[in-house]
N, C-alpha and C positions, 0 to 999 in steps of 0.2 A: 497646493499649501498644504491641506488634510492627508496627502498619500504621501507625500514629501516626511509631514510626521509623523506618518504610519512607518512610517521604513525606519527611520530613526528608532520607535519604540521598537522595533522587530529588532534588531542590533544592538540593543541592551540600554540603548541610553535615555536619555530623559524628555520629555519633547511635547509643548503644552502654543495651544494658537490661541489666540485672544483676536476672535471678529465684530469690527462696528461698524454701525452704517447705518442711514438714517430709516426711521419705521415704514417699514412698505420694502423695503429695497431687496430680500429676499435671504435675509440672515439664517433662517428657520428652517427653507427649503432647503439650502446649498449644505445644512447641517444631516437635513432629511435624507436629503437622496446618499449624502456620504454613507451614513448608517445603514443606510437601507442597503447600503454593497457590500457589505463586512457580512462576513462570513458566521456561520453556527458557532463557531468558535469562539468570538469574539464577543464579548457583553458589554454592551450599552447601558448605561446606567444615567438617566435625563430627568434631573432636577431644575424646572423655571422660579424664577426669583417672585413673589407676589408683591404688585403696589397696594399698600392698603395705608390712606391717606401719606401725607408727610415722611413715613415709614413704610421702610418691606416686614410684611410678617420676618419673627427672625429664623433663622436656619433653613429656611422654607424648603430651599432648592435640596439643602442635604438629608431632611427629613423624607424628601420624596424618594432622592438615589436610594437612604437606608428601606423604604418599603420596598423599590424593587429587589434589593437583596432577599428580602425578607421570602417574596414573592418566589423568587429565584430558587435560594436555599434553604428557606422556612427558621426560627425561629435557631431551633439546634444547629441547624450548617452554621447562620451565622455564628454562635458562639463558640466553635469548635474551632473557625479559622483566629478568633481569636489569643495571646494565650494562656490567660490565664481560663479559658474554656467559657467564660461568662461577659455578658457584656456589662462593664461595670458603670461608665457614662453615658454610653449613649441610648439608654431609656429619656434621657431625658430630650432627647430630640423624636424618640418614637420610643412610648411607653409599652408597643409592643414588647419591647428589647426586655423589658422588667423596670425593678427599678433602682436605682442608682444605689453602689455602695458607701455611699458618703453623700456628706452635708452639706458639704462649699463652705466648712469652715476655715479652713484653711487654706482657701484664697487659690488654692491647686486645680481644684477640679476643671475650670476651664482649660486648663493646661494639661491635665487628665484626658478632656473630651474630646480635643485636638488630635491627641497623639493615638487617642483609642480609634479614630475617624482612621487616621492615617494610616496604623499598625491594622486595621479591617480589609483595608482596600492592597495592600500589599499580599496580605495571605488570598486574598481571592486572586491578586495580580498572578499568586505562582500557580495557580493553576488553572488561568484561561487571560487570554490579554481583555487589558479593559480601557474601554472609551467613558471617560467623565463628559459629558457635556450638562453645563450649568450655562442656563437662557435668560436672558433679560437681566444683566449683571446691575445693569442701570437703577435695579426697581432693589436691588437688594441691598439689607439692612446691616449695619455695621460688622452684627455677629457673622453673616453671613463673607462680607467681604474678607472678612482676618482668618475665616477658615478656608477659606480659596487661597487664599498669600500661604498660612502656613503650608498644606498642601502642593502648591506650588515649590515653595521655598526648599521644602524636602522630596523633590520628585524624587529624586538619585535614589533612594529608600526604599523605592515602588517600579524596580522594571516588570516593564510590561504594560505600563497604564499612559496613555492618550489623554492630553487635557485639554480638551474645549469648552472655551469661552465665548458669549453672542453677549454685546451690550449696544443700545441706541446711541449712536453718537448725536443727532440733533437734543437728546439729555443731557449729553454733556455738558453744561453750564462750566464757565472757567472753576467756579467752586467748587465744580461736584466730587465730592470725598472718593470715587471711584478712579479719579485722573491721578491723584495720588498714588493709591496702588497700585493703577497700570504702570506706571514712570519707573517705580521700584521694581516691578517684572520684569520690564525692560530688559535692567542691568542683567538677567537673567542669563546665560548663553542658551539655552531649550526652551528658550520662550519666542514666541515671533506673535507680531500683530501684521496685521493685515483687514485695507478696511476695505469693506464691499462696494463699491460705488455704482452711481448710477446706469443705466442701460443706453445704448447708444439708436439712433433713428434704425438702423437695420437689425437687433435686437430687440425691440420693440416689435417692429412687422413680424418678424418670426415665430415672436412669443401670440401673434394674434394671431398668426396662420396656427397655432397651437392650440390655441383655447378656443379661437370658431372653428376650425375643420374644413378650411379652403383659405384663398387665399385674398387678404381683406386688399380691396380698392383702395388705390393709390391717397382719395382725401381722407376716406378713415384710420390712413394707416396715418396723418401726417397732423390730424388733428388730435389723434389719442396722443401722438404723440409729445404736441406742442402743450398738452393738457396735463397730460403724466408728468412731461418733466423729466420720463425717462423710470418714473419709480414704479416699479414691478404692479405693485400691491394696486396703485391708480392704474395699472394698463389693466389691471382683471377688471379692477368694479367700473371702468367704462366698457369693457367689451362686453360686459351680461349687460349692458342698455345701451346697446349695438341701436336700436332700432329706436332708442326714447331720443328726447331732443337730448342733448348735452350739457350734463351741470353745469353751473354757472360758478360754481363754488366749490372747492376741492369740500368740504362738509358734506354740501349737499350730494355731491358723490359718492362717501361716503355711507352717507345713511338713504342711497339710495333704493341700494337690496333691502332691508327694514319694510322698508314702503311697499314692497311689493308686497309680503306676506298676511299670510289675515289679523288682524286686529289684535285676536286674544293673544296670537304670539308675539304680536310689537309689543306687549303688554307682560309676559313672562320672558319675553328678553331683554328690556328694558330693567324687569325685576332682577335679571342675574347678572345686570352691570354695574346695578348699582351694590350688587354682590366681592367685584373684582373680575380682574383678567380669567379667574379660574373659582368656580364654584361648586359644592358636593350635591348632587342630584339628592338627597334628604331633605340638605338642609332649605334648598331653592324649592321645594315641594310645599316645605312645612310654611316659608316667606308664603309662596302662593296660594298658599291655602288646594293645593291639588295632590289628587293621587297618583301615585307610583305611572299609571296607564294615561293616565289624560297629561300630567304633566310632559311625557314622552308623545305626545300627540300632539303636544301644543309646539314641542320643538324639533318636530319631525323634519317641517316645513325650511326652518331657520339653519337644521342641518345640512340638509338635502340642496340649499341653495349654497353651501363653505361659509354661510357665517361666525356658522359656531362648531365647534369642534366635541366629538362624544369622547370621554375618556372613561376610566377606570372608576366606575359610579361618580361621576361627575361629568362638566362639561368645560369648556373654555372656548376662550372666541379667539377667533380664526388670524387676527390683526388686533394688539392692544390697544393701535389706534382707533379703531371702529368702536373698542367697548369707550376709549375716552371721549371720540364723540357724539356716542350713543348719552352717557351722563349727563354731560354738559347740555345737551339737546334739551334734558330733561326739564320740568316747571323748575323754580325751587322746591314750592311744596309737595309736588310728587314725591324729589329726592329727602324730601325728611320723613315723608308718610312710611318710605321706605327701608331708611334708615333707621326709626325708631321699630319696624315691624322686622327687620332683621336682627337688634339688641332686644327686641323681646322674645322672641327665638328661639335663639342663644342662650337667656337667662332661664326659659324653660328647661330646657333639652340643652343640655354642656355636648353631649354625643355627637352632637350635628356640623360640631366644630372642626376643621380640618387637623388631625394631630393633636386632637385635645386642649386646642389652644379657644377654649371658648368665651374666656373672658377677657382676649384681648382682641380677639377680632369684636364682641361687644363694650368693648371699651371706645372701639375704634366708629363703630357706628353710633353710638351714645353722643361721643363727639361730632361728631361727621353734620350727627341730627342740626345741635346746637339747640335742643332741646330739655327741660328734665334734669340740670346741671348735678342735680343730690344726686343724682340716678347714675349720670356720668361717674359721675367722682368716686363714688362708691366700686362701679368698675372700671374706672382706672386704678383704684388702688389693688383689687382684685390683680387685674392684671400684670400692675409693677412685683406682687408676689409671683404668679405663674412664672414669666418673665426670668426673676431670680432663681428659680429653681431650673428654669430649663437654663441659666447662667446667657444668659441672652442682658446682658448688662446695661447697653445701648439702648435698647426697649423700653427694659425696666426702669432706664435714666427717662425716657420720653415717657413715661405713665407718670412718673411721680412729678412732670414738671404739669403736667396738666391735673394734677390734685392741685395741687400748690394753686396753679390759675385761678383755680374754680373754687379753690378756700372761704375768698368773700362772698362768693356769689351763693353759698353757701351756710345760713346760720348758725347751724346746728353742724358743721363740719367733724370736727372732734370727737363730738356723739358716733355718726354717722359711722364712723372709721375706726373707731376707739382707740383714735391716738392723736397726739399733739403734731403740731406746726411745724413747732422744733423738732421732733423724732421724725417729721414728712425729710424734712429738711436732710438729717443728719441720716437719710438711708439716699437722699438724692445724693449726697456729696459722695458715699463708700458709690454708688454706683457708675458718675461721674470718675473718679475713678481707676473701677474695672474698665470701663469700656474706653478706656483713655482719654476721656473727656477731660482734663487734667484745668483746661481754662474756665470753661463752667465749672468746675468744682470750688475752682478756688470764689469768682461770682458768687458763690452760693456759701462758703466757709463766710466770706467777708459780710455779706448781710447779712447771717443769722447769726455772730460776735458783737452786729452791732443791736441788735435786738433784744439777745436772749444773755438770762440773767445765771443762770444755772452752773454754775464754776466747773464742775464734771463736763457736764458734756459742751463746756467754750475748751479746758483742757482734751478731749476728744477732736474737738475740731481741729483745734491750733498742731494738734498731734497730725492730724491730712495732711492739714495746709505746711506746714514744714517739711512732710515728705513730700508733698508735690512740687514745694520751691527747690526741693532739692533734685527732682525727678528735670522740673522745667530748666532747673539752669538759673531759676531767681536765688537773689541775696535773701537772708533771713531768716536760711532754713533755724540755724541753730537759736538763735532769738524766739522764734516760734516753738519748736521745740523745752528752751527753759523759761516759758512761759506757762508752758503747759505743765511742766512739773511741779511748778509750784501753787496751780491752781488745783492739780487731785493732788483730794489731803491725805493724809496717813492713814493707813486700815484701809486704803480702798481697793476692789481685786484689780484698777486700770492700773497704780500706780506702779506698778513693778513694769509694766508691760512698756510703758512712758519712757520711766528712766533707761530702758535696755535700747532704746530707740536713740536718747538721746548719747547716752554713754558710747555706741557702735559709732556714731557720727563724730562724734569728738576724736576717738581713737584712728577715723579714719581722715580728719583735717591735717594732722594727725593734732591735737591738745593730747599729751601724754595723762600728766597729773590730770589735770582733769577729769578726765578720760574714766582713768582709777579707781576718781573718787564717785564717781557718778556710779558706775558699776557695781561699788559696795555696797551703797544703796541702794538700786535694786535689786542686788541678793539683800539684804534687811526685809524689805519690804516684799518681795517672794514669797521668804521663808514666811513671815509674820503673816501673809493670809494662804499660806499651803498651795501655791501653784506653783507645781513640777516643772510645769514649760518655762517662765519664765525664772526660776531657777536656774534651770540651765542656759540658759541663751545668758543668764546673769553672771554665770560659774567661765560660760568659756570665754568670754567677755574681760571678766578679773585676772583670767588666768592668761590670758594674751596680753591684754597690757604689761601686765605682770616677766610674763617670758620676753617681751617684745623688748626690754626697759633691761633684761640683761638676765636674769637669772631664770634657764633655758629649765635646769636639772632640776628645779623647784621648782618649777607650775606647770610645766608639760606634761604629768602624770594628770593633774586637773583638769586639765581638756582631753586628755586621754580617758578617763573615766567621765566625762563630760556626757561625750560622747558615749559611751558605752546604755549608759542611761537611758541617752535619746531611741537610742537604738534597741533598748529591750521597750517601752514604752509607742514603740513607733511614732515617733514624732519627728515623722523624714525635711520636716525646715530646722526644726535645731539640730537633729542630726547631719546636715550640709552643714550647715552652717561653720560647726563643730570641725569638723572635715576639712572647711575652707582657713577655717583657722590654723588649726594644725598643722595643715602643709605650710603656710606663712609661713608661722613660728620656726622650723623645721628648717623653711630654708636660708631665712633669716642664722640661724645655726651651725649653718653651711654642713647639712645632715640630705643630704639632697635625695638619696636611696632612698631614705623614712619619709620624705615629705613626698617624693612621687607616690608610692606606695598608700601618705594617705591621700591624695588628691584621689588617686583612682577607686581607693572607698569612694570615696565621693561621689564620682564619676556612676559608681553600683550601687549606688544609693538613691540615684536621680534615678538612675534604669529604674530599678525595682519599685521606686513610687509612680514610677510612669511617665516622666517628668526629662527624659534624656535627652528630649531638645528644648523644654524649659529653663533650666538649671545645671545641666552637663557643660554645657561651655563653661563657664565659670569655674568649674572643677576643672576642664580641659583646660583655661588655663594656667591651672595654679602648675597642672601636669605638664605643661610645654615649658613651662621657667625652669623647673628642675633638671626635664632631661635638655634640654641647651644646655645650663650650667655642668653637667652631666659630658657633654658634647657628644650626646645619643641625638645627632640633627636630624637623620632623616625620621626616625620615630618622634621627634618633635613635630617637625614639616606635618607628619599624615595626620597627629593630631591637632594641631593649629587647621588644618586642613579641614578634616574631620568637622574641627567645632566652629569653622564662621559655613559648610551648608548648611551647618543649623539656625542661620540668621539669626545669632545676637542680637541683641540690643545696640544702640550705634556706640556710646563707649564702652564697650566689651568688643565690637568688632575691633574699634580702635586700638585698643589691645591689645588683641588678638594679632593683629595687624603689623604691630610694632616689635610683635614678638620675630615673626615673622620675619619681618625687614631686617632683621637684626642676623638672622644666618645668611637671607639674601645679603647681606653687607658681608659680610667676612668668607660667604665663596665666591664674590666679588660679580654680582648680579646688584650692580650699580640702578639702571633702572626699576627694577623691582623695588627696594629696597626707599628710591626716590617716589615711586607713587604709591606705599604702604606710608610715609610719611605724609605724604599730602593729604591723605585719605584724615590722618592719625589728627593732622594740626587741624585741618577742620573744624573736624566733631569734636574736638576740645576747644578751638573757640567758640565754639556755640556754647558750651553748658561749661561745669566748674565741675574736673577730673577731680580724682584723689590725687597727692600731691605724688604720688608713688607712680603713678599711671606718668603723670607730664613731665618728671625727671625723666623716665623711662625714654620718653620720646626724644627728650631734649639732648640725654646720652647717645641713641643711633644719630640723631639729627647734625650733631657738632663731627661724626668722628663719620658722616655719609659726607658732608660738606671738604673736610679733609680730603677722604678719596677722590671729592671733584675736584682738588685743587683751589679750594674754594678760606682757606685758609684766616682771610678777615671774616668775612661771613661765619665761621666758627667761632673764631673772638668775642667777637659781639652778640651769639647765639649764648656763650655762659654768660656772660658780661653781665644781659639782664635777665638772664635766670639767678645770681647769684643777688639782685636787687630785690627781687619777689619775696613778698612777706613769706614771716613763719615758713622761710624753704630748708631755715635749716632744721628743724623740727623734723625732717625726713631723712639722715642720716645716713640708714643703710641705701637709699636712692641719688643721695646728692654724692656720695663719697666716687662713683662710676664716673659723673659726673665732672668734679673739681680733676680728676684722670685723664679723661678728655681736654680740659683745657687746660694742665699740665701739658701734655700732647701740642696743641692749636699754638703754647707759648703766651699765654694771659699771663699775665703779672697781678702780682698782689696775692696770690694764692696761698700764698704762706700761712697769715691770717688765717685765712677762713677757715685754710685743714685746722691749725692748732685751736680753732673755737672749735668745733665742731667733735660729739661724742664719736666716741670707741667701742659698738658693741659687738666680742661675739669675732671667731676666729676671721668670718666674711671678713667684717670690715677693717679688723686688723690689717688680713692680705691684700686689703683695699689702701690703704695708709701706708704701707712700705714696698706697693706702688708707684705711689705717689712721692715715697724720699728717694728713692731710685730715680724716679723722672727727675726730680727738680732739681737734687743735688747730692745726693750719693748711687751712681751709676756702679760703686763695684756691688751694691748690695741685689743685683741682678740676679745672680745664684740663689742668695736667700730669699728674695719674689717668687721664684720657681719654685722652692720648695715647697713654700707655705700655700703656692695654690696645688702643688700636687696632693699633701696633705687632703689637702678638701675636695681633690678631684674634679678638678678644671677646667681638661687638657688643655684648653685652647689658650685660654690665660700665660699657663705654665708654659706652652711655646712660643709664645708672644716673649716670653721672661726671658725660658735660654735663646733665641734668639740674639736680645737684648745682652745678655751674659757673655753673647757668642762675638759678639761686634767689642767688647769692652776687651776681651783676652785676644781678640785676632789684632787688636791697634796695641795691644801690650806688645808684639810679639810673639804669644802663648797660644803659637796652633794647635796644636795636643788636646790642649783648652776647650779653645774655637772647632774644634771637631768635634769633640764629646756633644759640646751645646748643640750642636745646628745636626748631627744624626738624630738625638734626642727629637731636637723642637721639627725634623721635618717627619719622623716615626705619626706623630700629632696630627701636624697637618694636614699628611697623605689620610691617612684613617678619617680625617674630617670633611675632608675634599675642599678645605679653605684655599682656595685657590692664591690669594693676593698674599696670603700671607710665605706662602710656599717656594710664590714669585720673587719676595725677600730676602728669602733662606737661600734660595740658587745665587743671588744678586750676590749678597754676602760671600757666597763661597769662590765665584768667578774672580772678586776681587782679593780674599784671600790664600786665591788659589788652595781651597779646601776638597777635594775627592769625595761625594757623597753619596759612596757603594756600601750600603748597608751588609751589616752579617746576615746570613741564614738565618733566621726564627725558629720554632719550635716547628713539630710536624703538627699542628694544628694551623698554626700562620701561614705553613707549606701548605695546606690544603685547602684551606679558607685563598689563598689564590691561586692556588690550583683551577680550580670552582669558580673563583672570581664572585663570590660572595660578597653581597653587603653586608655592614652591621644588622641593619635590620631582616635581610632574609634567613640572617643565623637564628635570631631570636625566632623567626614564627618554625625556623629549622625544629628548635628544639620542643616551641609544641607539636610540630608535626610528629615527630619522636614519643611525644607524651601520647599519641592518638587522638590531638582535636579536630573539632569539626571547621571547615572554614568559619562558621556562624559561631564555634566555641573561641579560635582563634583573633576574628571580627573585636568578638565581648573585652574578650579578655588585653587586645590590644588599642582597643579606642578606634578603632577603624572601618572601613565601610566592609558589607560580606562581599563586597566586587572586586572590591581592591586584597583582605585577603586570599581571593582567589585568583588573581595576579599573580601576588609575589610565592602561591601556591606552584602555580605553571613554572613561572619563573625558574623559581629552585629546580625542578623537577628536567627542565630542559636542561638545567647546567650541572646537573648530576647523572645527566643521561640516564635516567629512574622512569620505568613506567606506572610506576608505582607512588602511591603512601610508600606501602612498607618497604617498597625498596629502595626510597628513597632516606626512609629511618635505617639501615643498613648500612650502605653506604657511608653515611655520618658517623653512625657508630665504628665503624674501619678506620676511617679515617679522620676521628677523632673533633671530628667538630661541631658534637654536643655540648655547648657550656656549662662548666661545671658550677656548682651553686656559689653566686660570692666574685664570680670571673666579671669583670669590670671592661667592657669595650671601649674604655672610656679613660681607661687608666693606665700608668707606663707601662 
């Protein structure tokens, strides 16, 4: 399995192996044997998850990986690999790399941390192959699970990286959080699951032969196989005591090696067991009060018996199960005293903790000791702050919940931590939201609202609950936001932010009139309190609302100005919001080239902010929608594919699949379209999607059912959609549904169409299309002209086909020929095969020849070399001297995809270099001039 994965990586494909098996079955040995056989050119980065109470130590395996990289490359070497020549967020995991460049207040620091880690691996993997091994994932904290998931989902961005992760399957209860992650990762084509089973009888005997150095007698082999049940760990333990009576239980079996050690060594090993699976030498020295030489001497017998392993500056148990049994075998008082000892030592010298996590480890030990609640509360509070600084939000939440649990046990709790209980609850709410524990955060908010009398704090909590309700797909989000806005008084610094949140939600429901009113109120509040960020967002929301209402020219400049201000002050969140709204407004006005440029600006902004994989997919959706309208479907397909590779959240994933399905259906791939609609419908049914997303899906589903010959189903879907509450508030996305309904033969649509607003040229073109479909077939040539004015080749081609039908029926063969010739040109350029089939069918029936006249020299050159529209775009950039990386960034595709395009172009042009390709392109006039539109007629 590992060798196969390694071979795939060498071929340039991503590969990951998830290895499961019960404790002691040999997962670590299997990984160790594989990595030991690797060449020196391959770098092994090993990280192990650390058990620490109910939760693992946050980011522990990845901190270990960073330590290895620093040891291999040095701090300067690690920094050189990163784009900015420094670690901006990784210092949160390994302080040696320097302080973070941000305080995390913008809420994006965690995303930047994940992307920076991925970028670091990509940079290292460019120099040598990397094998990333993360062991004991069953102990992983939420932060580590999320980071591993992020790396695997984006592994295509790191050629030369093999990922191996292990877990104990006997620890994977049905509710274990790792099960969900593994299930999600199973969907990735490059991830393989492997369950390591127990040994057979013959394998046990063979293993005994190696351990004993002789052939085991038959009775011993039978007995050990029976007792061990084929578990390699138990086979080892039994073989070590082969001459002694066989233990009566596995627990006794595991404790037997310890009983053979000197008494003082047993004490030290038990102390180490309280510290965890891994414990540092200095920390264990302080806890046991042994100097370096004495500690080394006492632990040597344990190391020689393979009970513990000696690591760099510390020790780990050879098998975690041994540590568990040792810990559980201790008397309660013995465990308590050692936990207190660890906590005291760590509080006196924080440098003894791993990766500077003294507060977290100290809090764990105080809590486990069940002694001194005041000390435990204070330590948990400090640990929460430490976890927050490291962006370990799940760990922060856990520590804050410990504080709340102990609050009533400590009479002066508020004085101890200089914070009220209400403030602790609020911090726990935000930690829960950041950690993805929405349900827990909701519980905390609801409980806090019932006991809190501070209106401002209640307003903050209601705002959080409103946002959570929307994310979780629960009703009442707008009601919470409205109540929050009522509670925050005029003049308070929070009011503008709350009003902006409410306005944005109202505008996306959409409730335009109320949304505009709230946006104006947010603007006034921001100006009154001197809040520039809120003022930018209010400006964007207000201009967005007014422009969508029809006054595009009057309010688009305000959007552009707000974007410029956000850019100038470096507020990436506001800037990306402005780019998204600007692109949306431009699309609604039919200005698709400008919309695409605004979306690209948003993509560049996301990349510059280190959020290409976090915020990029939203901007990519806007870009893809504009490209689809322009008929640049190959480019749109690549943009969508790249965005999906970034693993966006489900609702955005579904939206992108609807766009992919739209292209697939137009090109005749009904199976892919069905897959896309099925996933999107499942996601939208679970939550509360935006009206526009829901209507985009309905439009696709109606057209798909018509293509499948399921006209009655298409009719029912349109009728159901038109009865949905407030669906008419989204005319931009409802017009295409009404059009599709007319094609399906839905009755009574005239009344709906008459009541539906018509805002801007795109909606006018839709209304004209509906009119031609239902009662004015003589208007199809006007419909074609309307879509041509908007540079939308596909609906233009459909209208031309319909105009040809009318002309042919009237006996106007010359007119029909003209319409069909133009429609054919568009259909062929788009690879719209079903449309081309309809064109050919009409041409045969009307006995019309579709031999087209010779085109321009450039068109002939394009046909001669068989360049696709996307390849022409890449060729333009080659001629401009761009590298593969620059081409990828410009077109929002992967570097590998850019390289494939370049190779294809060189082959088609018969060129051996980029310079020769550019020369050939200029000679045959293949380079597009500024403003040339592949999608236009």
